[in-house]
C-alpha positions in Angstrom: -10.6 -15.7 -4.8 -13.4 -13.4 -5.4 -13.9 -11.8 -8.8 -14.6 -8.4 -7.3 -12.2 -5.7 -6.3 -12.1 -4.6 -2.7 -11.7 -1.0 -1.3 -9.2 -0.3 1.4 -11.8 1.4 3.5 -13.5 -2.0 3.9 -10.5 -3.8 5.3 -11.4 -3.2 8.9 -14.9 -4.7 8.3 -13.8 -8.1 7.1 -11.3 -10.8 7.9 -9.1 -11.1 4.8 -6.1 -12.7 6.5 -4.6 -15.6 4.4 -7.2 -15.0 1.7 -5.8 -13.2 -1.4 -7.7 -10.1 -2.5 -7.6 -7.9 -5.6 -7.5 -4.1 -5.6 -7.4 -1.5 -8.4 -5.0 1.2 -7.2 -2.8 4.1 -8.1 0.7 4.7 -6.7 0.8 7.6 -4.2 4.3 7.3 -2.8 7.4 5.1 -2.6 8.3 4.6 1.1 11.4 2.4 0.7 12.8 -0.3 -1.5 9.8 -2.6 -1.2 7.1 -0.5 0.6 4.7 1.8 -1.2 1.6 3.8 -0.5 -1.3 3.2 -2.8 -4.7 4.7 -3.2 -7.9 3.1 -4.4 -9.5 6.5 -4.9 -11.1 6.5 -1.4 -8.3 5.8 1.0 -4.6 4.8 1.2 -2.7 1.7 2.4 0.8 0.5 2.7 1.8 -2.2 0.3 4.8 -4.4 0.2 5.9 -5.5 -3.3 9.1 -7.6 -3.7 11.5 -6.2 -6.3 11.1 -9.3 -8.5 7.3 -8.7 -8.6 7.4 -5.0 -9.3 6.7 -4.1 -13.0 9.7 -3.2 -15.2 7.5 -0.5 -16.8 7.7 3.0 -15.3 4.6 3.8 -13.3 3.3 7.1 -11.8 0.2 8.4 -9.9 -1.9 8.2 -13.1 -1.1 4.5 -13.8 -3.9 2.2 -12.9 -2.6 -1.0 -11.3 -4.2 -4.3 -10.3 -2.6 -5.8 -7.2 -3.4 -9.2 -5.7 -2.2 -10.1 -2.3 -2.9 -11.0 1.3 -3.9 -8.4 3.9 -1.6 -8.4 6.9 -2.5 -6.7 10.2 -0.2 -6.6 13.2 -1.5 -5.7 16.6 -1.9 -1.9 16.9 -0.8 -1.3 13.3 -2.8 -0.4 10.2 -3.4 -3.1 7.6 -0.7 -3.7 4.9 -1.0 -5.7 1.7 1.7 -8.3 0.9 1.5 -8.4 -2.9 1.8 -11.6 -4.8 1.0 -10.2 -8.3 1.1 -6.8 -10.0 -0.5 -6.0 -13.3 -0.6 -2.6 -15.1 -4.1 -1.9 -16.5 -4.1 -0.2 -19.9 
């Protein structure tokens, strides 16, 4: 895995499938029990975080978070990140 963080806006330019990537993000909106909308400061993307991987600490739109996961893209849909690891940056 690369030591650099990616921007969501670059996802369409590269093939990240089956290759975990890291992003520094902020929570924008909770969509349902395991789906969220996150922003990297430039653009937004849907993110899936299993309940057992979501931090127990309360987070809001000002909390900086590092997520690591695989980018998934279905035909005719926008990319989504399936998160493997979440870390709150202090």
